[in-house]
N, C-alpha and C positions, 0 to 999 in steps of 0.2 A: 300151456295148453296148445298153442300153435307155434311151430318152429319153421314151417315151410308153407307159404301162402301163394296160391296161384291166382293171377289175374289175367284171364284171356282178354285180348283187346282186338278190336277191328278198326280202331282209330275214330270211332263215332263218339258223339257227345255222351251217349249212354255209357260207353266204356270209360270216358273221362270221369264220370261220377263214381263208377266202381273203383277206379284207380285211387281216387282220394280216400275212399273207405279202406281199401287194401293197404295203403301206405300207413294210415292211422292205426290199423290193427297190427301191422308189422312193427311200428314204433312201440305200441303198448306191450307187445309180447317179445320184443327183441328178436323178431323173426326175419328170415330171408324171404324176399319177394321174388316170384318167378313171373316174368311177363311173357306171354305166349300169343303168337299170331299164327293162325292156321290158314294156309292157302288151299282152297278147295279146288284142286286141279280138275276133278271129275266134272265140275259144273261147266268147264270150258272145253272138255275133251271132244265135244261134238263139232267144234269149229274146224272146218277143213283147213283153213289157212289162218295163221296168226295166233294159234293157241299158245305157242311158246312165248310170243311177245306179250300176250296178256298175262301169262303166269309170271314172267320176269318182272312185269310192272307191279303185279301184286306182291311178289317177294320184296321188291324195293319198297313198296308201301309198308309192308310188314316190318322191314328193317327200321324204317323211320318211326313207325308207331311204337315198337318195343324200345328203341333208343330213347324216345321221349319219356316213356315210363321209367326207364333206368335212370335217366338224368334227373327226373323229378324225385324219384326215390332216394337217390344218392344225395341230392340237395337237402333232403329231410333226414339224412343220416341212416338210411336203410340200405342194406346190401341187396342188390338185384341181379338176377340171372335173366338174360334175354334169349328167347328162342323163336325162330321162324321155322315152321314145318309145313309139310304138304300132306293133305288127307281130308277125310270127312271131318268137319269141324268138331261135332260133339264127340266122335270116337277118338279123335286126336287129343282132345282135352282130357277125357277120362283115361286114356292110355298114359298120358303125361303124368297124371296123378299117381298111378301105380308105379311108374318107372322112377319117380323122383321123390317119393315119400311125402307127398303133399298132404297137409292136415285139413285145409279148407280152401274152397274156391270162392272168389269174390268176382261177380260178373254183373253186367248191366242187364236189365230186363228186356231191353230192345236194342238191337244192333242196327245194321244197315236196313234201309227201307227198299221197297220196290218188289218186283216180281219174284226175285229169289226168295224173299221172306215168305211169300205165300205158297210157292211151290215146294220149298224145302222144309217149311215149318220153323219153329223157333228153336234155335240152338240152345238157348238158355233152358227152355222147357225140357229138351231131351237130356241135357246135362243133369238137371234136377232129378229126372226120373231114373237115370242110370248110374249116377255117381255113388261111390262107396264112402265118400266123405261129405261133411256138411257143405252146402252151397248157400252163400249169402247173396241174394239178388238185390241189386240197387237200382232204384228207379231214377231216371233222369229228372232233374228238377223241372217243373212244368213251365217255368218262365224261359226256358231255353228252347 
């Protein structure tokens, strides 16, 4: 049923819960897992100075987050492809789906907190509304 599973991550605890579910699905269906981190450069383009430094730091954070997913997946016997890209988060996720033959997206219901979330809206909600493939949303356990 699923041969290519996408798990977008932002390194948050909600992403961690989704990663567990994605790895479990990949094991059950002998599927390849795709870990994706999107650096939203547009959110920082208004900075007059230091935008490049912020974007580089976010790319480094993305590398760390996707590497952690890949290591966890490989320890569970699941093949994993890691990608860090730049763009609008929900569009980059849905574009990745089409470009890589993804069968299902597994993502957390809540990601990063703060002003960005209120100004930009929920990435998960936008992915659910625009995706051509099923989206499994995973809630972060309440005790975390």
